[in-house]
N, C-alpha and C positions, 0 to 999 in steps of 0.2 A: 256750263260744260256741254260740248257738242255730243249728242247722243250717238252711240256707235251704230254702224250699219246693221249689225246683227239684232240689236235691240229695236231698231226702227223696223226691221223685217218682222220681228215678233209682234210689234204693235199692229202693223199692216195685216198680218195673217190672222191674229186674234179678232181684229175688227171685221175682216171679211167673213170669217166663219161664224161670228156672232150675228151678223146681219142675216146670213143664210139660215141660221138656227131660229131666227125670229120670223121667218117667212110664213109659217103656218098661222101665227097670231095675226100678222098683217093681213094676209089674204082671207082670214076668217071674217073680216069686216066687209069683204066683197062677195060673200056667198050668195047674196041676192042678185048678183050680176051673172049672166050666162058665161060659162067658162071660156067659150070661144071669143066673146067680146072682151073679156079680161086679157086674153092672149093677144088679140088685135091691138089693144091700147098699149100693152107692154112692149110689143114690137115697135110701134110707131114712136113712142116717147123715148125708148132706149136708143133708137137710131138718131133722134134729134139731139139727145144729150151727148152721145158718143161723137157725133159730128161737131158739136160745140167744143168738146175736149180736144178733138183732132185739130181744130182751127187754132185754139189757144196754144197747143204744143207744137204747131206747125209740122204735123205728122204726115202730110200728104205725099211725100216722096215714097214712103213705105207702102202706103195704100195704093198709089199708082203702080208701083212695082208688082204688087199682088194682083191687081186687076189686069195686068199685061201678060200674066202667066196662066195659060189654059189649065194646066195640071193643078195649080194652086186654087184656081176658081172652082174646078170640079170638086176638089176636096172640101172646100168651104161650103159648096152647095149641099154636099152630103151632111156635113156637120151642122149646117143651119136647120135642116129638116129634123135631125136627131134632137137638137136642143129645143126646137119648137114642140116636138112631141113630148119631151120631158117636162117642159113648162106646162103644157096642156093637161097632162096626166096628173101632175102635182096640184094644179089649180082645182081640177075636178075632185081629187081625193079630199082636199080641204073642205070643199063644199058638201061632200058626202060624209063628213065626220070620220074619215079614214086616215087620220094623220099618224096613228100608231103604225099602220101598214106602210105609209110613206117613209117613216123613220127607219123601219126595217129595211126598206129598199136602199136607203143611203148607207146603212150599216154594212150591207153586203156588197156595195159597189166596189170597194177595193179588191174584194175576192173575185168578183166578176171580171175586173180589169186584169187580174192575174191570169185567169182562164183565157181571156181574149188575147193577151200577150203570148200565151203558150200556143194558141191556135194560129194566130196571124203573124206574129213576129218570131215564132219559134224559140221564145225564151224558155230556159229550163226551169223546172219546178223543183226546189229543194224540199227537204223533208218537212220543214216548217210550213211552207206554202201549201204543199200537198195535204198535210194534216188539217190546215185551216180550211181549205176548200171542202174536204170531206165532212168536217164538223158542220160547216154552214149548210151543206147539202142535207145532212141529217136533220138539221133544224127546220129547213123548208119542207122536207118530206114529212116530218112530224105534224106540221100544220095541215098538210094535204090529207094525211090519214085521219087525224083527229077532228078536223073541221069539215072534211069532205069536199073542200074546194081548193083550187090552186090560188095562192096569194098573188094574183096577177098584177095588182097595183105595185107591190114590192118588187116583183121580178121585172116588170116593164120599166119602172124607174131606174133600177140598177142596170138593166141591159141598155137602155137608151143613153144613160149618162156614161156608162162604160164604153159603149161604141163611139160616143161623142169624143171622149178622151182619146180613143184609138185613132179616130179620124184626124183630130187636131195634132196628134203626135207625128202624123205623116205629112203635115202641112207646115213648112218652115216660115211661119209668120208670128209676130208678137201679138199679145193679147188685145191691144187696142185696134190694130189692123184687122185681126180676125173677127172681133166683135162688130166692127163697122161693116165689114163685107157681109158677114152672116145676117145682121139685121137689115142691111141694104138689099140682100137677096129676097128676104121675106117681106120687105116694105111694100112693094107694089101689090102683092096679094092682100096684105093687111089694109091698105088704103082702099082698094076696090071693095073689099068686104065692108069696111066702115061706111063708105059712101053709099053702098047699097042699103045698109041698115038705116042710114039717115034719110034716104029717099022714101023708104017704106015706113018711116016713123018709128022704127024699132030700136034705134041706137040708145043705149043706156048711159052714154058718157055725160050728157047734160040734163037727163030727164029724171035722175034719182036723187037730186039734191047736191049741195056743195061738197059734203063729205065724200060722197062716191066719186064725184068729178076729181077732187084732189087726190084721192087714193089711187085712182086709175092713172092719172098723169104722173104721180110720184112713183108709180111702179116701174117707170123707166129708169129713174135714178137708182131705185132699189135693185134693179137688175144689173146695171152697168157698174155701179160703184164697187161691189164686192169682187167682181171679176178683175177689175183693174187693180184693186188693193192686193188681191191674191197674186197677181202677176208680179207686182213689186216685191211681195214677201218671198216668192219663190226664187227671185234673183239674189236674195240676201241670206237665205237660210238653207240648211242641209235638207236633203230629201227626207231624212228620218224625222226632222222637226216638222216639216210640212205634212208628212204622213200622219203624225200623231194629232196634229191640229184638225185633220180631216174628220176625226171622231166628234169634234165639238158640235158640228151641224146636226147629225142625227141624234146625238144625246139631247140637245136643246129641243129638237122637234119632238122627241119622245116625252120629255118632261112637260113640254107645252101641251101635248095631247092629253096627258094624264091629269095634270094639275090645273091648267088654265081652261082647256076646252072640255074637261071632264069626260073624256072618252073611256069606255070600259076596257079593262085589261084582264083577260081571262087567264086561267091557270095554263091552258094549252099554249097561249101566246107567250106566257112567261117562260115555259120550258123551251120553246123554239128560240126565243131571244137569248136564253142562257147558252144554248149551243153556239149562237152567233157571237155572243160576247167572248166565250172561251176561244172561239176560232180567231177573233181579232187579237186576243192576248198572244196566242201562238204566232200569228202573223207578225205582230209587232216585235216579239222576241227575235224572230228570224230576220226582220229588217234591221234591228239593232246589231245583231251579230254580223250581218253582211256589211253594214256600214263600218263597223270596227275593223273587219278584215280588209276592206278596201283602204281604210286609213293607214293600217299597218303596212300594206303593200306600198302605198305612196311614201310613207316614212322611210321604208327600207330602200326604195328606189332613190329617194332624195339623199339618204346617207351614203349609198354606194357611189353616187355621182360626185360626191365631195371627197 
């Protein structure tokens, strides 16, 4: 029996978010490699894989169109810098045993996106979204007061990914085209850096053993695959379903940090996370209500047209 499009979308989405959720465990095996070098190899091999996929799918017409539009190129230049910053901060956080903080960053990303949409896109904040943002802010402030430090890893990950989403929202290209152009923009800088490291004898790609070489090269596939799977899922599922699956990634990162990487989890962090989790529950309730209201309006419009 042919699987329905919705079930296929669910499989794609769950696979994408599961891969993202396993990132801390994967990059934990590369903590002996300089974060900049991990980023360099991630860019290079991602570009090569996406190029291969574009060749197989004969996707060049969409890519050529994007390259011919200066406004689209400018938007993708901005998004490429934001996603590179996000990758680098995350890789560094894993190497510093700060995966709990990175998971907090991805938990608050949807709420940061709501704030950015309010500021830049003038989208209204209903009572649910406003309450969720306030609760999340209380959680972050609790950490600042109790620990005496700003959780910059969490905030920078949330801000960079939230801004990345905002930048991509304003650029009308599909996921494959966007990723090809973004990694293509970063590629010359990555290649120059890699060649420089090779000349100086400091490149770690081939000097740390077969496992390190394989993990660095495979990081390209690990970067491209979930993004493309997510794009396919988004086309087949409702925004509410996609929004709920968004929590799989930070939840898996959090559990990986506690149970696999054995990072400490203090009472102060627990209280902050509690505020964030309650905020996400409130946010989700609001999203469900909004989706139901939208569906009711569509049903009413459809009934009146008949």
